[in-house]
Wavefront OBJ file of the C-alpha trace (Angstrom):
o trace
v -2.879 -21.580 23.972
v -1.590 -21.915 20.392
v -0.111 -18.922 18.611
v -2.156 -18.052 15.526
v 0.019 -17.545 12.445
v -1.621 -15.903 9.444
v -0.250 -16.021 5.902
v -1.453 -13.241 3.609
v -1.137 -14.312 -0.027
v -1.232 -11.143 -2.131
v 0.159 -9.297 -5.137
v 3.029 -6.904 -4.563
v 1.835 -4.411 -7.138
v 0.257 -1.855 -4.836
v -3.312 -0.692 -4.367
v -5.528 0.183 -1.420
v -6.450 -3.362 -0.398
v -2.811 -4.467 -0.322
v -1.703 -1.402 1.643
v -4.525 -2.093 4.097
v -3.259 -5.672 4.519
v 0.250 -4.483 5.397
v -1.015 -1.966 7.945
v -3.398 -4.558 9.404
v -0.516 -7.033 9.811
v 1.433 -4.399 11.718
v -1.386 -3.855 14.222
v -2.237 -7.555 14.540
v 1.333 -8.146 15.695
v 0.575 -5.960 18.723
v -2.387 -8.258 19.481
v -0.305 -11.441 19.414
v -1.190 -12.548 15.876
v 1.892 -13.488 13.842
v 1.777 -12.564 10.159
v 3.719 -13.611 7.083
v 3.157 -11.938 3.725
v 3.732 -14.031 0.594
v 3.817 -11.899 -2.546
v 3.217 -13.659 -5.853
v 3.914 -10.572 -7.990
v 6.811 -8.188 -7.477
v 6.177 -4.488 -7.084
v 6.165 -1.481 -4.749
v 4.287 -3.236 -1.929
v 7.271 -5.559 -1.450
v 9.427 -2.540 -0.595
v 6.688 -1.225 1.669
v 6.594 -4.487 3.644
v 10.367 -4.358 4.036
v 10.259 -0.759 5.274
v 7.515 -1.642 7.786
v 9.483 -4.613 9.123
v 6.759 -7.121 8.242
v 8.048 -10.654 7.496
v 7.533 -11.571 3.853
v 8.546 -13.975 1.108
v 8.512 -13.565 -2.661
v 7.076 -16.531 -4.565
v 6.634 -15.365 -8.129
v 3.734 -16.513 -10.299
v 4.991 -17.440 -13.795
v 1.955 -18.815 -15.619
v -1.522 -20.301 -14.926
v -1.480 -23.382 -12.668
v 2.211 -22.783 -11.965
v 3.342 -25.889 -9.986
v 6.305 -24.028 -8.507
v 3.900 -21.512 -6.994
v 1.431 -24.149 -5.771
v 3.964 -26.449 -4.121
v 6.129 -23.565 -2.953
v 3.144 -22.123 -1.110
v 2.327 -25.544 0.334
v 5.896 -25.905 1.635
v 5.793 -22.467 3.274
v 2.491 -23.284 4.989
v 3.913 -26.514 6.424
v 7.363 -25.171 7.343
v 6.045 -22.008 8.998
v 3.184 -23.759 10.811
v 0.574 -21.471 9.284
v -2.834 -21.521 10.993
v -4.788 -19.321 8.566
v -4.274 -18.262 4.957
v -6.015 -14.996 4.095
v -6.590 -13.784 0.516
v -8.296 -10.801 -1.106
v -8.177 -11.157 -4.910
v -9.503 -13.773 -7.312
v -6.063 -14.975 -8.441
v -4.831 -15.358 -4.863
v -8.144 -16.949 -3.853
v -7.803 -19.730 -6.420
v -4.229 -20.716 -5.598
v -4.767 -20.583 -1.843
v -7.802 -22.848 -2.132
v -5.923 -25.366 -4.310
v -3.013 -25.418 -1.865
v -5.346 -25.888 1.107
v -6.704 -29.061 -0.535
v -3.196 -30.398 -1.179
v -1.860 -29.533 2.275
v -5.125 -30.404 4.063
v -4.740 -27.141 5.925
v -4.845 -24.256 6.857
v -8.094 -22.423 7.574
v -9.040 -20.156 4.656
v -10.195 -16.550 5.043
v -11.197 -14.381 2.083
v -11.862 -10.664 2.310
v -14.220 -9.398 -0.379
v -13.805 -5.722 -1.256
v -16.212 -5.624 -4.182
v -18.409 -7.934 -6.186
v -15.923 -9.616 -8.533
v -17.950 -9.325 -11.719
v -18.220 -5.537 -11.213
v -14.443 -5.290 -10.986
v -14.017 -7.277 -14.193
v -16.580 -5.171 -16.041
v -14.827 -2.005 -14.942
v -11.308 -3.057 -15.893
v -11.582 -4.741 -19.261
v -15.106 -5.878 -19.980
v -16.351 -9.371 -19.317
v -14.935 -11.617 -22.021
v -14.762 -15.396 -21.866
v -11.495 -15.366 -19.920
v -12.884 -12.962 -17.329
v -16.112 -14.912 -16.990
v -14.159 -18.118 -16.411
v -12.085 -16.421 -13.704
v -15.267 -15.246 -12.035
v -16.915 -18.678 -12.225
v -13.752 -20.326 -10.916
v -13.815 -18.022 -7.911
v -17.475 -18.750 -7.212
v -17.088 -22.523 -7.651
v -14.148 -22.722 -5.237
v -15.732 -20.410 -2.662
v -17.183 -23.436 -0.862
v -13.653 -24.209 0.366
v -13.536 -20.951 2.327
v -14.019 -21.186 6.093
v -14.762 -17.489 6.634
v -15.518 -14.491 4.441
v -15.056 -10.878 5.467
v -17.145 -8.275 3.621
v -16.034 -4.658 3.932
v -19.573 -3.280 4.188
v -23.105 -4.405 5.114
v -24.325 -3.649 1.575
v -21.659 -5.904 0.119
v -22.645 -8.711 2.483
v -26.269 -8.285 1.416
v -25.305 -8.590 -2.239
v -23.180 -11.670 -1.563
v -26.048 -13.371 0.270
v -28.372 -12.522 -2.628
v -25.867 -14.353 -4.841
v -25.981 -17.504 -2.694
v -22.990 -16.947 -0.420
v -23.770 -18.448 3.022
v -24.731 -15.652 5.404
v -23.351 -17.447 8.478
v -19.887 -17.455 6.902
v -19.777 -13.699 6.233
v -18.630 -11.190 8.851
v -18.662 -7.459 8.147
v -15.391 -5.728 9.037
v -14.693 -2.443 7.224
v -11.311 -1.312 6.010
v -9.417 0.775 8.520
v -6.669 3.364 8.306
v -3.986 4.879 10.477
v -4.981 8.416 11.357
v -2.260 10.578 9.777
v -0.833 13.846 10.963
v 0.507 16.484 8.605
v 4.094 17.722 8.553
v 4.315 21.291 7.311
v 7.944 20.867 6.177
v 7.010 17.814 4.099
v 4.077 19.690 2.581
v 6.331 22.591 1.574
v 8.839 20.224 -0.021
v 6.111 18.441 -1.969
v 4.579 21.681 -3.229
v 8.042 22.708 -4.381
v 8.654 19.305 -6.047
v 5.461 19.581 -8.076
v 5.741 23.290 -8.850
v 2.666 24.296 -6.841
v 2.718 27.897 -5.658
v 1.728 28.913 -2.146
v -2.035 29.442 -2.026
v -2.652 27.645 -5.330
v -5.678 25.332 -4.997
v -5.064 21.646 -5.749
v -7.778 19.181 -6.781
v -6.446 15.643 -6.501
v -7.311 11.996 -6.952
v -5.516 8.750 -6.069
v -5.893 5.324 -7.641
v -4.826 2.816 -10.255
v -5.004 4.226 -13.758
v -7.620 1.780 -15.011
v -11.016 2.310 -16.707
v -13.202 1.779 -13.631
v -11.566 4.768 -11.890
v -12.901 7.004 -14.688
v -9.975 9.437 -14.709
v -11.121 10.693 -18.098
v -14.106 12.362 -16.408
v -11.688 13.970 -13.937
v -9.697 15.395 -16.876
v -12.765 16.551 -18.793
v -13.996 18.210 -15.623
v -10.615 19.869 -15.148
v -10.872 21.464 -18.597
v -14.293 22.956 -17.776
v -13.188 24.166 -14.342
v -10.056 25.815 -15.753
v -12.167 27.985 -18.079
v -13.598 29.613 -14.939
v -10.645 29.239 -12.540
v -7.432 29.121 -14.612
v -5.040 28.992 -11.642
v -6.198 25.614 -10.277
v -3.821 22.634 -10.305
v -5.052 19.060 -10.795
v -3.140 16.064 -9.512
v -3.454 12.374 -10.447
v -1.557 10.019 -8.130
v -1.021 6.429 -9.248
v 0.076 4.225 -12.105
v -1.593 1.746 -14.432
v -2.414 0.642 -17.941
v -4.042 3.963 -18.898
v -1.086 6.157 -17.938
v -0.038 7.026 -21.487
v -3.571 7.493 -22.821
v -4.516 9.773 -19.912
v -1.422 11.894 -20.436
v -2.313 12.087 -24.121
v -5.873 13.095 -23.200
v -4.635 15.943 -20.996
v -2.582 17.183 -23.948
v -5.521 16.911 -26.366
v -7.703 18.816 -23.896
v -5.080 21.566 -23.732
v -4.588 21.279 -19.972
v -1.303 19.365 -19.704
v 0.425 22.299 -17.977
v -2.234 22.262 -15.208
v -2.328 18.487 -14.583
v 0.331 16.704 -12.524
v 0.812 12.962 -13.027
v 2.898 11.746 -10.094
v 3.142 8.064 -11.066
v 3.339 5.485 -8.286
v 4.378 6.974 -4.921
v 5.104 5.498 -1.506
v 4.193 8.799 0.198
v 0.590 9.004 -0.963
v -0.826 10.309 2.319
v 1.763 13.096 2.422
v 0.842 14.051 -1.146
v -2.849 14.034 -0.255
v -2.098 16.508 2.532
v -1.284 19.214 -0.056
v -4.623 18.764 -1.823
v -7.470 21.154 -1.041
v -10.244 18.971 -2.475
v -10.195 15.234 -3.061
v -12.185 13.823 -5.985
v -13.050 10.291 -7.058
v -15.000 9.736 -10.272
v -15.102 5.914 -10.173
v -17.756 3.881 -11.961
v -17.621 1.163 -9.289
v -15.749 0.946 -5.992
v -15.107 -1.184 -2.985
v -14.939 0.584 0.370
v -12.332 3.015 -0.904
v -9.323 3.538 1.345
v -8.075 6.710 -0.351
v -11.407 8.394 0.412
v -11.003 7.527 4.090
v -7.434 8.845 4.066
v -8.577 12.108 2.487
v -11.306 12.536 5.091
v -8.846 11.791 7.897
v -6.673 14.615 6.522
v -9.689 16.962 6.765
v -10.136 17.160 2.999
v -13.677 17.465 1.636
v -14.421 14.684 -0.849
v -16.341 14.915 -4.106
v -17.268 11.422 -5.217
v -19.488 9.358 -7.480
v -22.735 8.395 -5.775
v -21.927 4.671 -5.547
v -21.856 2.251 -2.625
v -18.091 2.120 -2.075
v -17.861 5.907 -1.795
v -21.224 6.472 -0.139
v -19.985 4.386 2.822
v -17.698 7.256 3.886
v -18.870 10.395 2.112
v -21.980 11.728 3.800
v -23.591 14.032 1.262
v -23.433 17.705 2.264
v -21.618 16.824 5.502
v -18.231 15.264 4.745
v -18.364 15.985 1.018
v -20.545 16.044 -2.072
v -21.851 13.058 -4.026
v -22.666 13.441 -7.714
v -24.444 11.113 -10.190
v -21.997 8.615 -11.663
v -20.219 9.800 -14.832
v -22.150 13.095 -14.840
v -19.682 15.730 -16.031
v -21.709 18.847 -15.244
v -22.618 17.665 -11.745
v -18.950 16.942 -11.048
v -17.863 20.364 -12.313
v -20.590 22.145 -10.325
v -19.575 20.361 -7.105
v -15.891 21.209 -7.528
v -16.571 24.869 -8.328
v -18.878 25.144 -5.336
v -16.086 24.064 -2.992
v -13.468 26.179 -4.737
v -15.627 29.279 -4.227
v -16.455 28.415 -0.611
v -13.351 27.823 1.575
v -15.405 27.890 4.790
v -17.537 25.002 3.494
v -14.361 23.100 2.603
v -13.093 23.554 6.137
v -16.414 22.560 7.718
v -16.726 19.388 5.623
v -13.082 18.525 6.258
v -13.508 18.772 10.015
v -16.620 16.579 9.968
v -14.811 14.069 7.767
v -11.975 13.665 10.269
v -14.460 13.174 13.111
v -16.353 10.566 11.090
v -13.221 8.529 10.337
v -12.014 8.696 13.943
v -15.343 7.311 15.097
v -15.779 4.535 12.535
v -12.611 3.403 10.748
v -9.668 3.357 13.122
v -7.232 0.577 12.153
v -6.875 -0.363 15.824
v -10.576 -1.201 16.034
v -10.469 -3.082 12.722
v -7.425 -5.085 13.874
v -9.151 -5.986 17.145
v -12.259 -7.231 15.304
v -10.113 -9.214 12.867
v -8.031 -10.814 15.633
v -11.200 -11.810 17.475
v -12.634 -13.427 14.327
v -9.378 -15.274 13.639
v -9.462 -16.697 17.161
v -13.126 -17.702 16.977
v -12.752 -19.596 13.695
v -9.342 -21.050 14.561
v -10.442 -22.613 17.844
v -13.705 -23.752 16.288
v -11.803 -25.535 13.481
v -8.725 -26.550 15.496
v -9.588 -30.235 16.159
v -10.209 -30.941 12.442
v -7.048 -29.236 11.245
v -4.902 -30.718 14.018
v -5.980 -34.274 13.091
v -5.226 -33.764 9.391
v -1.944 -31.944 10.016
v -0.568 -35.058 11.738
v -0.771 -36.981 8.469
v 1.414 -34.575 6.504
l 1 2 3 4 5 6 7 8 9 10 11 12 13 14 15 16 17 18 19 20 21 22 23 24 25 26 27 28 29 30 31 32 33 34 35 36 37 38 39 40 41 42 43 44 45 46 47 48 49 50 51 52 53 54 55 56 57 58 59 60 61 62 63 64 65 66 67 68 69 70 71 72 73 74 75 76 77 78 79 80 81 82 83 84 85 86 87 88 89 90 91 92 93 94 95 96 97 98 99 100 101 102 103 104 105 106 107 108 109 110 111 112 113 114 115 116 117 118 119 120 121 122 123 124 125 126 127 128 129 130 131 132 133 134 135 136 137 138 139 140 141 142 143 144 145 146 147 148 149 150 151 152 153 154 155 156 157 158 159 160 161 162 163 164 165 166 167 168 169 170 171 172 173 174 175 176 177 178 179 180 181 182 183 184 185 186 187 188 189 190 191 192 193 194 195 196 197 198 199 200 201 202 203 204 205 206 207 208 209 210 211 212 213 214 215 216 217 218 219 220 221 222 223 224 225 226 227 228 229 230 231 232 233 234 235 236 237 238 239 240 241 242 243 244 245 246 247 248 249 250 251 252 253 254 255 256 257 258 259 260 261 262 263 264 265 266 267 268 269 270 271 272 273 274 275 276 277 278 279 280 281 282 283 284 285 286 287 288 289 290 291 292 293 294 295 296 297 298 299 300 301 302 303 304 305 306 307 308 309 310 311 312 313 314 315 316 317 318 319 320 321 322 323 324 325 326 327 328 329 330 331 332 333 334 335 336 337 338 339 340 341 342 343 344 345 346 347 348 349 350 351 352 353 354 355 356 357 358 359 360 361 362 363 364 365 366 367 368 369 370 371 372 373 374 375 376 377 378 379 380 381 382 383 384 385 386 387 388
């Protein structure tokens, strides 16, 4: 039986989907699936792959239709005997599909975390350039052998937009179930100047418009008028870093808001939070929410599909109407005033994640799908590979 070798073509700039890919590769190795990560942008995820011992290569993208990237990727596919190339973002999707035409292999998988046009609207608005990127992704999607959607609702939306249902399998994101280290927690509280017993409200994510951190800050100002000893923590980096720091200063709360920047110990930092909050305008199946729940943290989140997948209202957390400041503030204050409710929701959250989103189960489903599509497509790809 042939060994299946999967090439993941991704950015190295961090983010939940990329972290999920690295963890997935680690668990697939235990199931006999060989993985190679090819990063086309340098960043913190490259260091993460190195620390995890996952084989990787750096093939930097210089400009649109970069021939060095295209033919470099083709050469790696041929030299390494890659069976499947798996992508997750619209830039990676395009280049992988072009290379597959040139190389006449391998099998193409694409995981879809959110509907692309929503992501573009949330980051920068849909201008001509963004619309062309979106249309390019749609027009080349016919080259994909198998799609993975991270939720049933996302699959439904894709089918409504003319993606072939028989090519879409639903496999959710998965996480490693973390355990807390009390020594690490003490060190982190000391690093960030958080006193023992001081309540921390935190959020994790790229500092981009769709994450709606400005609502988090506006909410913090209102909450601090009633509970002045609360600390707020924003974990992550991005294009809005400077403007968000400026906003915290303008709101007069800069001494109560901690901006950590990019961190490679996000889960450890989340362990010192008492309440996790996510104010996003649109989301895929959010990994940080699952991590918070696995750490027994109650989650307050926007009532949108990507958060609603994990946050069960009034059981594992509280959902509030998107971009509704007063509803957000009310939900946070309710949990601040009620520690027993925080504990109850946190416990239910951990149980929910254990039962639905274990990375071991996700890896097993992914490995099975790889095998099914690989052996189904094997004769075609074997014939064409001989001519290279």
